[in-house]
C-alpha positions in Angstrom: 9.2 -11.0 27.4 9.6 -12.5 30.8 7.5 -11.5 33.7 8.5 -12.0 37.2 7.4 -15.2 38.9 5.1 -16.1 36.0 5.7 -19.7 35.0 4.0 -22.3 32.9 4.2 -26.0 33.8 7.2 -27.4 32.0 5.2 -30.5 31.3 3.0 -28.5 28.9 6.0 -27.3 26.9 7.9 -30.7 26.8 9.3 -31.5 23.4 7.3 -28.8 21.5 9.6 -25.9 21.5 12.8 -26.5 24.2 19.1 -18.4 -0.5 19.8 -16.1 -2.9 19.0 -16.2 -6.6 15.2 -16.2 -6.5 15.0 -13.9 -9.6 13.2 -11.1 -7.7 13.1 -7.5 -8.8 11.6 -4.4 -7.2 9.4 -2.6 -9.6 8.8 0.5 -7.4 9.2 1.8 -3.9 7.0 4.2 -2.0 7.0 6.3 1.1 3.6 7.9 0.3 1.3 5.0 0.2 1.7 3.9 -3.4 1.4 0.2 -4.3 4.7 -1.6 -3.9 5.4 -4.5 -6.2 8.0 -7.3 -6.0 8.3 -9.6 -9.0 9.1 -13.2 -8.2 10.0 -15.8 -10.8 6.6 -17.4 -10.3 4.3 -14.6 -9.0 4.1 -10.9 -8.5 4.0 -9.7 -4.9 2.2 -6.4 -4.4 2.2 -4.9 -0.9 -1.0 -3.4 0.4 -1.1 0.4 0.7 -0.2 1.6 4.1 -1.2 5.3 4.5 1.1 7.7 6.3 -0.4 10.1 8.8 2.4 12.1 10.5 2.3 12.4 14.3 5.2 14.5 15.7 6.6 14.0 19.2 9.2 16.2 20.8 11.8 14.5 22.9 14.1 16.9 24.6 14.0 19.3 21.7 14.3 16.6 19.0 11.2 16.1 16.9 10.4 12.5 15.8 7.8 11.8 13.1 5.7 8.7 13.5 3.9 8.0 10.2 2.2 4.8 11.4 0.8 5.8 14.8 -2.7 4.9 13.5 -1.7 1.2 13.4 -1.5 1.3 17.2 -5.3 1.5 17.4 -6.2 -2.2 17.6 -9.9 -1.4 17.9 -10.2 0.4 14.6 -11.7 -1.2 11.5 -9.0 0.4 9.5 -6.3 -1.5 11.3 -8.3 -4.7 11.0 -8.5 -4.2 7.2 -4.8 -3.6 7.1 -4.2 -6.9 8.9 -6.4 -8.8 6.5 -4.7 -7.2 3.5 -1.2 -7.9 4.8 -2.1 -11.6 5.6 -3.5 -12.0 2.2 -0.3 -10.7 0.6 1.9 -12.9 2.8 0.0 -16.1 2.3 -0.1 -15.5 -1.5 3.7 -15.4 -1.3 4.0 -18.4 0.9 1.7 -20.5 -1.3 4.3 -20.4 -4.1 6.9 -22.2 -2.0 7.0 -25.7 -3.6 8.0 -27.6 -0.5 5.8 -25.8 2.1 3.4 -28.7 2.5 6.3 -31.2 2.6 7.8 -29.2 5.6 4.4 -29.1 7.2 4.0 -32.9 6.8 7.4 -33.5 8.4 6.6 -31.1 11.3 3.4 -33.0 11.9 5.2 -36.3 11.9 7.8 -35.1 14.4 5.1 -33.7 16.7 2.8 -36.7 16.3 3.9 -38.9 19.2 2.8 -39.4 22.8 4.3 -36.7 25.0 4.1 -37.2 28.7 5.3 -34.7 31.4 6.9 -35.3 34.8 4.5 -36.7 37.5 3.6 -34.5 40.5 1.8 -35.5 43.7 -1.3 -33.8 44.9 -3.4 -35.4 47.7 -3.9 -39.1 47.0 -3.1 -38.8 43.3 -0.2 -38.6 40.9 -0.9 -36.0 38.1 0.8 -35.6 34.8 0.3 -33.8 31.5 0.0 -35.8 28.3 -0.6 -35.2 24.6 -1.6 -38.2 22.5 0.1 -36.7 19.5 -1.4 -33.7 17.6 -3.9 -32.6 20.3 -3.9 -28.8 20.3 -3.5 -28.7 24.1 -2.0 -31.0 26.6 -4.5 -33.0 28.8 -4.0 -33.2 32.6 -4.4 -36.8 33.8 -4.2 -38.4 37.3 -4.0 -41.8 38.8 -4.1 -43.4 42.2 -1.5 -46.1 42.8 -1.6 -48.7 40.0 -5.1 -47.8 38.9 -5.6 -46.7 35.3 -5.0 -43.0 34.7 -8.1 -40.8 34.1 -8.6 -37.5 32.5 -8.7 -34.7 35.1 -8.8 -31.6 32.9 -9.0 -31.6 29.1 -8.3 -28.1 27.7 -9.2 -29.3 24.2 -12.8 -29.3 25.4 -12.5 -25.6 26.3 -13.0 -24.5 22.7 -13.5 -26.1 19.3 -10.4 -24.6 17.7 -8.0 -25.2 20.6 -7.3 -21.5 21.2 -8.5 -21.6 24.9 -5.7 -23.1 27.0 -4.9 -24.1 30.5 -2.4 -21.5 31.7 -1.7 -22.9 35.2 -3.2 -24.8 38.1 -2.7 -24.8 41.9 -3.9 -27.4 44.3 -4.8 -26.8 48.0 -2.2 -28.5 50.3 -4.4 -31.6 50.9 -5.2 -31.9 47.2 -9.0 -31.7 47.6 -9.5 -28.4 45.8 -7.8 -26.7 42.9 -8.0 -23.4 41.1 -6.9 -23.1 37.5 -6.4 -20.3 35.0 -7.5 -20.3 31.4 -6.3 -18.1 28.6 -8.4 -17.2 25.6 -6.7 -16.6 22.3 -3.3 -16.5 23.9 -4.2 -13.4 26.0 -2.3 -12.7 29.3 -5.7 -11.9 30.8 -7.0 -15.0 32.6 -10.2 -16.4 34.1 -10.0 -18.6 37.2 -12.1 -21.7 38.0 -12.3 -23.4 41.4 -13.1 -27.1 41.3 -13.6 -30.0 43.7 -10.9 -32.5 42.7 -12.9 -35.5 43.8 -16.0 -34.7 41.6 -14.2 -32.4 39.1 -17.1 -30.0 39.5 -16.7 -26.2 39.3 -17.7 -24.8 42.7 -18.5 -21.2 42.0 -18.6 -18.6 39.2 -15.4 -17.8 37.3 -13.2 -15.0 38.5 -12.4 -12.6 35.7 -9.6 -10.2 34.7 -6.7 -11.9 36.3 -3.2 -11.1 34.9 0.4 -12.0 35.6 -0.7 -14.0 38.6 0.4 -16.8 40.8 -2.1 -18.7 42.9 -1.6 -19.6 46.5 -4.1 -21.3 48.8 -4.8 -20.6 52.5 -5.9 -24.1 53.7 -9.2 -24.9 51.9 -10.8 -21.5 52.6 -9.5 -19.3 49.8 -6.5 -18.2 47.8 -4.4 -15.2 46.8 -4.2 -13.9 43.2 -2.9 -10.8 41.4 -4.3 -8.5 38.8 -4.7 -5.0 37.4 -7.8 -2.9 37.2 -9.5 -3.6 33.9 -8.3 -0.9 31.5 -10.6 1.5 29.8 -10.4 1.4 26.0 -8.4 -1.4 24.5 -7.9 -4.4 26.7 -5.1 -5.4 24.4 -2.9 -2.4 24.5 -4.0 0.0 27.3 -1.3 0.7 29.9 -1.5 -1.4 33.1 1.0 -0.3 35.8 -0.8 -0.9 39.1 -0.6 -4.5 40.1 -2.6 -5.6 43.1 -2.8 -8.7 45.3 -6.2 -10.0 46.3 -7.6 -12.6 48.7 -10.6 -14.6 47.4 -12.7 -16.3 50.1 -14.5 -19.3 48.6 -18.3 -19.0 48.2 -18.1 -15.2 48.0 -18.4 -12.9 45.0 -15.3 -11.6 43.3 -16.5 -8.1 44.1 -16.0 -8.9 47.8 -12.3 -10.0 47.4 -10.0 -8.3 49.8 -7.2 -6.0 48.5 -4.1 -7.2 50.4 -1.4 -5.1 48.7 -1.2 -2.4 46.0 -3.6 0.3 45.1 -1.6 3.2 46.4 -1.2 6.0 43.8 1.8 7.2 45.8 3.7 4.0 45.2 2.8 1.8 42.2 4.1 -1.7 41.7 3.8 -3.3 38.3 4.3 -6.9 39.4 2.9 -8.1 42.8 2.6 -11.7 43.9 1.7 -13.6 47.1 2.9 -17.0 48.4 1.7 -18.8 51.5 4.0 -21.2 53.3 3.0 -24.8 53.1 1.9 -24.9 56.7 -0.3 -21.8 56.2 1.5 -19.7 58.8 2.9 -16.9 56.7 2.2 -14.9 53.6 5.1 -13.6 51.6 4.4 -10.7 49.3 6.8 -9.7 46.5 6.4 -6.2 44.9 8.4 -5.0 41.9 8.4 -2.0 39.7 10.3 -3.7 36.9 11.2 -7.2 35.7 14.4 -7.1 37.9 14.5 -6.6 41.7 11.7 -6.9 44.3 10.7 -5.7 47.7 9.6 -8.5 50.1 7.1 -8.4 52.9 5.8 -11.0 55.4 2.5 -11.4 57.2 1.7 -13.7 60.1 -1.6 -15.4 59.1 -2.0 -17.0 62.5 -2.7 -13.6 64.1 -5.8 -11.6 63.2 -5.2 -8.3 61.5 -1.4 -8.7 61.6 0.5 -6.1 59.6 2.8 -6.7 56.6 6.4 -6.6 57.9 9.1 -5.5 55.6 11.8 -8.0 54.8 13.6 -6.2 51.9 12.7 -2.5 51.5 14.2 -1.9 48.0 14.3 -3.3 44.5 18.1 -3.5 44.1 18.0 -7.4 44.3 15.8 -10.4 43.7 14.7 -12.5 46.7 12.1 -15.3 46.8 11.1 -18.0 49.3 12.4 -21.5 48.7 10.7 -23.3 51.6 9.6 -23.0 55.2 10.0 -25.1 58.3 8.0 -23.5 61.1 9.5 -20.1 61.7 12.6 -20.9 59.7 12.4 -19.6 56.1 14.8 -20.3 53.3 15.2 -17.7 50.6 17.2 -17.6 47.3 18.6 -14.2 46.7 21.2 -12.3 44.6 21.6 -9.7 47.3 25.4 -9.4 47.7 25.6 -12.5 45.5 25.3 -11.9 41.7 25.2 -15.7 41.1 22.6 -16.2 43.9 22.8 -17.9 47.3 20.4 -19.6 49.7 19.9 -18.1 53.1 18.0 -19.0 56.2 16.2 -16.5 58.6 13.7 -16.6 61.4 10.3 -15.2 60.4 10.2 -13.1 63.5 13.4 -11.3 62.5 13.4 -11.6 58.7 15.6 -8.6 57.7 18.9 -9.1 55.8 21.0 -8.4 58.8 19.8 -11.7 60.3 20.3 -13.8 57.2 22.7 -16.8 57.4 24.1 -18.6 54.3 22.9 -22.1 53.8 24.3 -22.5 50.2 26.8 -19.7 49.6 27.4 -18.1 46.2 29.7 -19.9 43.8 31.2 -19.2 40.4 28.1 -20.7 38.7 24.5 -19.3 38.6 22.1 -20.9 41.1 18.5 -21.8 41.0 16.9 -23.9 43.8 14.0 -26.4 44.2 12.9 -28.6 47.1 11.5 -32.1 47.6 11.6 -34.8 50.1 13.3 -32.6 52.8 16.2 -31.8 50.5 17.4 -28.8 48.6 18.5 -29.2 45.0 21.0 -26.7 43.7 20.6 -26.4 40.0 23.7 -24.6 38.7 24.4 -23.3 35.2 28.0 -23.9 34.0 28.4 -22.3 30.6 24.6 -22.5 30.1 24.5 -26.2 30.9 23.2 -28.0 34.0 25.1 -29.1 37.1 22.9 -30.5 39.9 23.8 -31.0 43.6 21.7 -32.4 46.5 21.8 -30.7 49.9 20.1 -31.2 53.2 18.0 -28.3 54.6 21.0 -27.1 56.6 23.2 -26.7 53.6 25.2 -29.9 53.9 26.1 -31.3 50.5 24.8 -34.9 50.0 26.0 -35.6 46.5 26.3 -34.5 42.9 23.5 -35.9 40.7 25.0 -37.6 37.7 23.4 -36.6 34.4 23.5 -38.6 31.1 25.6 -36.1 29.2 26.0 -32.3 28.8 22.6 -30.6 28.6 19.8 -29.3 30.6 18.0 -30.9 33.6 14.9 -29.6 35.1 12.5 -30.7 37.9 13.8 -32.0 41.2 10.7 -30.8 43.1 8.0 -32.3 45.2 6.3 -32.7 48.5 8.3 -33.1 51.8 6.8 -36.6 52.2 8.2 -37.9 48.8 11.1 -40.3 48.7 11.2 -40.2 44.9 11.4 -37.1 42.7 11.4 -36.7 38.9 13.5 -34.7 36.5 13.8 -34.3 32.8 17.0 -34.1 30.7 17.6 -33.1 27.1 19.9 -31.0 24.9 19.7 -29.6 21.4 19.8 -33.0 19.7 18.7 -35.4 22.4 14.9 -35.7 23.0 13.7 -35.3 26.6 13.9 -38.3 28.9 12.2 -38.3 32.3 14.1 -39.9 35.2 13.1 -40.9 38.7 15.5 -40.1 41.5 15.8 -42.1 44.7 16.5 -39.5 47.3 18.2 -41.9 49.7 20.6 -43.4 47.3 20.9 -40.7 44.7 20.3 -43.3 42.0 18.5 -42.3 38.8 16.3 -44.6 36.7 14.6 -44.0 33.3 10.9 -43.3 34.0 9.9 -42.5 30.4 11.8 -42.0 27.2 10.7 -39.8 24.4 8.8 -41.4 21.6 9.7 -38.8 19.0 10.6 -40.1 15.6 14.0 -38.5 15.5 17.4 -40.3 15.5 19.8 -38.1 17.5 22.7 -40.4 16.6 22.7 -38.8 13.2 23.4 -35.3 14.6 26.1 -33.6 16.6 26.1 -30.6 18.9 29.1 -28.6 20.1 29.7 -25.6 22.2 32.2 -22.9 21.0 33.4 -19.7 22.5 33.8 -16.7 20.2 35.0 -13.2 20.8 32.7 -10.2 20.7 33.5 -6.7 19.6 34.9 -5.6 23.0 36.9 -8.8 23.6 34.2 -10.6 25.7 34.1 -14.4 25.2 30.5 -15.6 24.4 29.4 -19.2 24.3 27.3 -20.6 21.4 26.0 -24.1 20.7 26.0 -25.3 17.1 23.9 -28.3 16.1 23.8 -30.1 12.7 23.9 -33.4 10.9 27.1 -35.5 11.4 29.6 -35.1 8.7 28.6 -31.6 7.7 31.0 -30.1 5.2 32.1 -26.7 6.3 32.1 -25.0 2.8 29.9 -22.0 3.6 26.8 -23.4 1.8 24.8 -24.6 4.8 21.4 -23.0 5.5 21.8 -21.8 9.1 19.5 -20.2 11.6 21.2 -18.2 14.3 18.9 -17.8 17.4 19.3 -15.4 20.3 17.5 -13.5 23.1 19.9 -11.5 25.2 17.7 -9.9 27.9 15.8 -9.9 31.1 18.2 -12.3 32.8 16.8 -15.1 30.7 19.1 -18.0 30.0 19.0 -20.1 26.8 20.0 -23.6 28.0 20.2 -26.5 25.4 16.9 -28.2 25.1 15.3 -30.5 22.5 12.6 -29.1 20.3 10.6 -31.0 17.7 10.2 -27.9 15.6 14.0 -27.4 15.7 14.5 -31.1 14.8 12.6 -30.5 11.6 15.1 -27.8 10.6 18.0 -30.1 11.4 16.5 -32.9 9.4 16.2 -30.6 6.4 20.0 -30.2 6.5 20.0 -26.9 8.3 22.4 -25.7 11.0 20.9 -24.3 14.2 23.1 -22.1 16.4 22.1 -20.6 19.7 24.2 -17.7 21.1 24.2 -17.0 24.9 24.4 -13.2 24.7 24.9 -10.6 27.4 21.7 -9.4 28.8 20.8 -13.0 29.6 21.3 -14.8 32.9 23.8 -17.4 31.9 26.6 -15.9 34.0 24.5 -14.2 36.6 23.6 -10.6 37.4 26.8 -9.1 36.0 26.2 -10.8 32.6 22.6 -9.5 32.7 23.5 -5.9 33.5 26.2 -5.9 30.8 23.4 -5.9 28.3 20.9 -3.4 29.7 20.1 0.3 29.1 23.1 2.2 27.9 25.0 -1.1 27.5 22.3 -2.7 25.3 24.5 -2.4 22.2 26.7 -5.1 23.7 23.9 -7.6 23.1 23.7 -6.7 19.4 27.5 -6.7 19.1 27.5 -10.2 20.6 25.0 -11.4 18.1 26.7 -9.8 15.1 30.0 -11.4 16.3 28.2 -14.8 16.4 27.2 -14.4 12.8 30.7 -13.4 11.8 32.1 -16.4 13.6 29.8 -18.8 11.7 30.8 -17.2 8.4 34.5 -17.1 9.2 34.4 -20.8 10.2 32.6 -21.5 6.9 29.6 -23.0 8.7 27.6 -20.8 6.5 27.7 -17.5 4.5 25.7 -14.3 4.4 23.6 -15.8 1.6 22.7 -18.8 3.7 22.3 -17.2 7.1 19.0 -16.4 8.9 18.7 -14.6 12.2 15.8 -15.5 14.5 14.4 -14.4 17.8 11.2 -13.6 19.7 9.9 -10.9 22.0 13.1 -9.3 23.3 14.7 -11.5 20.7 12.5 -9.9 18.1 14.1 -6.6 19.1 17.5 -8.3 18.7 16.7 -9.4 15.2 15.3 -6.0 14.3 18.4 -4.2 15.6 21.0 -6.4 13.9 19.3 -6.5 10.6 19.1 -2.7 10.5 22.7 -2.3 11.7 24.3 -5.0 9.5 21.8 -5.8 6.8 24.5 -7.3 4.5 25.3 -10.0 7.1 22.0 -11.9 6.8 19.9 -13.3 4.0 16.8 -13.8 6.1 15.5 -12.1 9.2 12.8 -13.6 11.4 11.7 -11.2 14.1 8.8 -12.7 16.2 6.5 -10.8 18.5 9.2 -8.2 18.8 9.7 -5.0 20.8 10.5 -2.9 17.8 9.4 0.7 18.7 11.8 1.6 21.5 10.5 5.1 21.9 7.0 4.0 22.8 7.2 0.4 24.1 6.5 1.7 27.7 3.2 3.3 26.8 1.5 -0.1 26.2 0.2 -2.7 28.7 2.9 -3.4 31.4 5.7 -2.3 29.1 7.0 0.3 31.5 8.1 -2.6 33.7 10.8 -3.5 31.1 12.7 -0.2 31.8 15.3 -2.0 33.9 16.6 -3.6 30.7 15.8 -0.8 28.3 15.4 2.6 30.0 12.7 4.9 28.7 12.7 7.5 26.0 11.3 10.1 28.4 13.9 9.4 31.2 16.5 11.9 29.9 18.1 13.1 26.6 20.9 10.6 26.9 18.6 7.6 27.2 16.3 8.9 24.4 19.2 9.3 22.0 20.6 5.9 22.9 17.2 4.2 22.3 16.7 6.2 19.1 20.1 4.9 17.9 19.0 1.3 17.8 15.2 1.3 17.8 14.3 -0.9 14.7 11.3 1.1 13.7 13.3 4.3 13.6 16.4 2.9 11.9 14.9 1.5 8.7 16.6 3.6 6.0 15.3 4.3 2.5 17.5 2.9 -0.2 18.9 0.0 1.9 18.9 -3.6 0.8 17.5 -5.5 3.9 17.3 -9.2 4.3 14.2 -11.1 3.2 12.1 -10.5 6.3 9.1 -12.4 7.7 7.7 -10.6 10.7 5.5 -12.7 12.9 3.0 -11.7 15.6 -0.4 -12.5 17.1 -3.4 -10.3 17.0 -4.1 -11.0 20.7 -0.6 -10.3 21.9 -1.2 -8.1 25.0 2.3 -8.3 26.2 4.3 -7.0 23.2 1.4 -5.4 21.3 1.3 -6.2 17.6 1.6 -2.6 16.7 5.4 -3.0 17.1 5.4 -5.5 14.3 2.8 -3.6 12.2 4.9 -0.4 12.2 8.2 -2.2 11.5 6.7 -4.1 8.6 5.2 -0.9 7.2 8.6 0.9 7.4 10.3 -2.0 5.7 7.8 -2.2 2.9 8.1 1.5 2.2 11.9 1.7 2.3 13.2 -1.7 1.1 15.5 -1.1 -1.9 16.5 -4.6 -2.6 14.9 -7.6 -4.1 14.1 -9.3 -0.8 10.4 -9.5 0.4 9.3 -7.7 3.5 6.2 -9.5 4.8 4.3 -9.8 8.0 2.4 -12.9 9.2 -0.3 -12.1 11.8 -1.7 -15.1 13.6 -5.4 -14.7 14.6 -6.6 -15.7 18.0 -3.0 -16.0 19.2 -1.0 -14.0 21.7 2.6 -13.9 22.8 3.1 -17.6 22.4 2.0 -19.5 25.5 -1.0 -21.8 24.9 -0.6 -21.8 21.1 -2.4 -24.8 19.6 -0.2 -27.4 18.1 -2.0 -27.0 14.8 -1.1 -23.4 14.6 2.5 -24.1 15.7 2.9 -26.6 12.8 1.6 -24.1 10.3 3.7 -21.3 11.6 7.0 -23.2 11.5 6.2 -24.6 8.1 5.9 -21.0 6.8 9.0 -19.8 8.6 11.2 -22.6 7.4 9.7 -22.5 3.9 10.2 -18.8 3.7 13.8 -19.1 4.9 14.9 -21.9 2.5 13.1 -20.3 -0.4 14.9 -17.0 0.0 18.2 -18.9 0.4 17.7 -20.2 -3.1 16.8 -23.8 -2.1 14.8 -25.3 -5.0 13.8 -28.5 -3.4 14.1 -30.5 -0.1 
């Protein structure tokens, strides 16, 4: 699930992410807590008992029974016992897969290479992230000139098992100070540490209970951060809907931090962030009630007690600062421009009636970065990258030539830089880092990937298929060269389809393992995403959400029609909002897929908004208590509520983390319980619950290897593959 303005350094993520006939028979089914048994040719699978305690809710006169509400209590011993029992059952099943260790070994080999991120300049140093191979967390290095690089921060030393990660870091403008956030067990709740970059010493006690926060310095005196009040009860699942922006003055207690924005019960904002211009003159405050659209305010920091001045007074559009030059501010916005544009405005008169286009809207979706006194327009054309360089007045300098069709990211840095860096990859091509000379526009290879994967043996192509209502949808299909299209190829179809998120082609070592196993990997760019701008996003939201599921179903039908695969060899995969996608299509068209892999999914659509910051997702989903029409629409596709007794569902491996405080694991718990109680076919319905893990960010490499070995093994085993 995407949260506004919350990003993780792409360097940390580089290269990691970018079968019928098993002789199974169901011996009994149960909706009252009896033992359920599935007989496999090698072992007997017995599901743990999951008791049913009816809780009845009334929605606009319609009564809905929730038999598994008790699984929402993440603090109860009973839920903990259920988790242990389910994991025991799941791992007993996975252990029978004969090639599970072989897949794990290949994943380890594909991930065991030196991975280095793009350099970035802070003060006198060039910093970069690096992983020597199978380190659980990336290490942050730095070097001055040609001197040898030294370790600056090693998150692997934060904990013995690698479950404490470096979530983000922000340097003061002169590079002498830094504040970084750590995540424990994958939680979205963070702790902040302030350090002197020269000595690497922590300067003051940690700041606690920070969540969904950027960090922005005011000189070397202090910084802005965002958080919610610590919830009472469960920190994992309790509702948090009042985000606040604070200012922390160095050498003072966190209890003395100044509330800058938020805290009004009359007007709650779920996502609030603050950003200071590089010259320290202005503070920009963004406030949103949902994951789409934000209000914008500005404060003059050169004047004591200056008020917040409104720039945008509604949440009908998204507007963020790109850069500043004295009183001139550059914003990127989709106001009156669904594909986005860059505008310039004077800070003294910042309202939209004074905006002037610098880079007008085009037919392609725009994102923007700055470096070396230039703007870089990073366009998406059919989900792939098109890069153009502009001066700060909007004059086009040149197109940036890319090696081939794929995804380029980076192109950012200090105003003083004459060289910037960017990375390029696609589904089959490992990431290469390039340096870009800003004067000439010439690119040079800075560092090639050392992954042990021969991309020349694979091919990747983009196709356009037709969805149910006639909409053309792009999909990228990747596989070994010379693949015979006879319908027998094990295939994973991946999708997301929400929150304006775009799935651009990127290399992933975990995906490479699937390709090497002979599998096909297809990624569909569904409505609800951002591949074609705001209109494409809106076409997959609220009362149009079914379009997303129809797009995904049509992608599966295309792969079957073209004999890339068949229903007996097709798996469907997605995480978070993509987990909802998988849950919806497998309950709507169970006969279309052999395997379903919903990860950290939003699966109870009637109650998602009652947990953590879930109410902020209502722009995409709507809420069950909005009105009767919205309730009935959500009920119509909510995966938890559409598991029907007597139905043959695909072999399902639900995955989640016990510390996921974004999409709480209760979604997955309840869905798995429903499947186990009602599955009529021979396919297993299992749940794999990772301990000390959250929504995904910061997951140790060791856990990633184990998880994908289990996912791929489960998939191939249930497709009838005997050996690899």
